[in-house]
C-alpha positions as CSV (number, residue, x, y, z in Angstrom):
1,M,2.5,14.6,-4.1
2,I,0.6,13.0,-1.1
3,H,-1.2,15.5,1.2
4,Y,-1.5,14.8,4.9
5,T,-3.9,16.3,7.4
6,C,-3.7,16.2,11.1
7,D,-6.5,13.9,12.3
8,R,-6.8,16.0,15.5
9,C,-6.7,19.6,14.5
10,K,-7.3,19.2,10.7
11,R,-4.3,21.3,9.9
12,E,-2.5,20.3,6.6
13,I,0.9,18.8,7.3
14,D,3.6,19.7,4.7
15,S,5.4,16.4,4.0
16,I,8.6,18.3,3.1
17,D,9.0,20.8,5.9
18,D,6.9,19.4,8.7
19,V,7.3,16.2,10.7
20,R,4.2,13.9,10.6
21,F,3.6,11.6,13.5
22,V,1.6,8.4,13.1
23,V,-0.2,7.0,16.1
24,Q,-1.2,3.4,15.7
25,L,-3.7,1.9,18.2
26,E,-4.5,-1.8,18.5
27,I,-7.7,-2.7,20.4
28,K,-8.5,-6.3,21.2
29,P,-10.7,-8.0,23.8
30,V,-9.0,-9.7,26.7
31,R,-10.5,-12.4,28.9
32,E,-8.8,-13.2,32.1
33,E,-8.9,-16.9,32.9
34,S,-9.1,-17.9,36.5
35,F,-6.8,-20.7,37.5
36,A,-6.5,-22.6,40.7
37,P,-3.5,-22.0,42.8
38,L,-0.5,-24.1,42.0
39,C,-0.2,-27.3,44.0
40,D,2.5,-29.9,43.9
41,E,0.0,-32.8,43.9
42,V,-1.8,-31.7,40.7
43,D,-0.7,-32.8,37.3
44,H,-0.7,-29.5,35.5
45,L,0.2,-30.9,32.1
46,S,-2.9,-33.1,32.0
47,E,-5.1,-30.2,33.1
48,L,-3.6,-28.0,30.4
49,N,-4.2,-30.8,27.8
50,E,-7.8,-31.0,29.0
51,I,-8.3,-27.3,28.6
52,L,-6.8,-27.2,25.1
53,E,-9.0,-30.2,24.0
54,T,-12.2,-28.7,25.3
55,A,-11.6,-25.1,24.2
56,P,-13.8,-23.8,21.4
57,P,-12.0,-23.3,18.1
58,C,-10.7,-19.8,17.4
59,D,-12.4,-18.0,14.5
60,C,-9.6,-15.8,13.4
61,G,-11.7,-14.1,10.7
62,D,-14.0,-12.5,13.3
63,D,-13.0,-8.8,13.8
64,N,-14.3,-8.8,17.4
65,A,-12.1,-11.8,18.4
66,T,-8.9,-10.5,16.8
67,G,-9.2,-6.9,17.6
68,H,-9.1,-3.7,15.6
69,R,-6.3,-1.5,14.4
70,E,-6.5,2.2,13.9
71,S,-3.9,4.7,12.6
72,F,-3.9,8.5,13.0
73,D,-1.7,11.2,11.5
74,L,-0.7,14.0,13.9
75,C,1.1,17.3,13.5
76,G,3.9,18.2,15.9
77,E,1.8,20.2,18.3
78,C,-1.0,17.6,18.5
79,Y,1.6,14.9,19.0
80,E,3.1,16.7,22.0
81,Q,-0.4,17.0,23.5
82,F,-1.2,13.4,22.8
83,R,2.1,12.3,24.3
84,R,1.4,14.2,27.5
85,N,-2.2,13.1,27.8
86,P,-3.0,10.1,25.4
87,L,-6.5,9.5,26.8
88,G,-7.5,13.2,26.7
89,R,-8.5,13.3,30.3
90,E,-8.6,16.6,32.2
91,L,-5.4,16.8,34.3
92,S,-6.2,18.4,37.6
93,F,-4.2,17.6,40.6
94,A,-6.2,17.6,43.8
95,L,-4.0,18.2,46.7
96,G,-5.4,16.9,50.0
97,F,-4.2,18.5,53.2
98,S,-5.1,17.3,56.6
99,N,-7.1,19.4,59.0
100,N,-4.3,19.5,61.6
């Protein structure tokens, strides 16, 4: 029998009676390319061809280029807390009132 433990609270999850939630994260670097505004007088296909020909080759074996995947097991209580606040930030609502 496989035993599961909640990765957040370290409580054992009974695979028969309890529901186990799996959270999968995919983290990958993103670079935003800056493009010139569209203009009717520019041949966009030739520009795209030039970009593709001069782009460096992609090394798909590099973990930093392709990203990273992580998987976590959560019990029901920890799943609800994660669902409400996935980044674990303090949730404080600051109400601002005018001095009128």
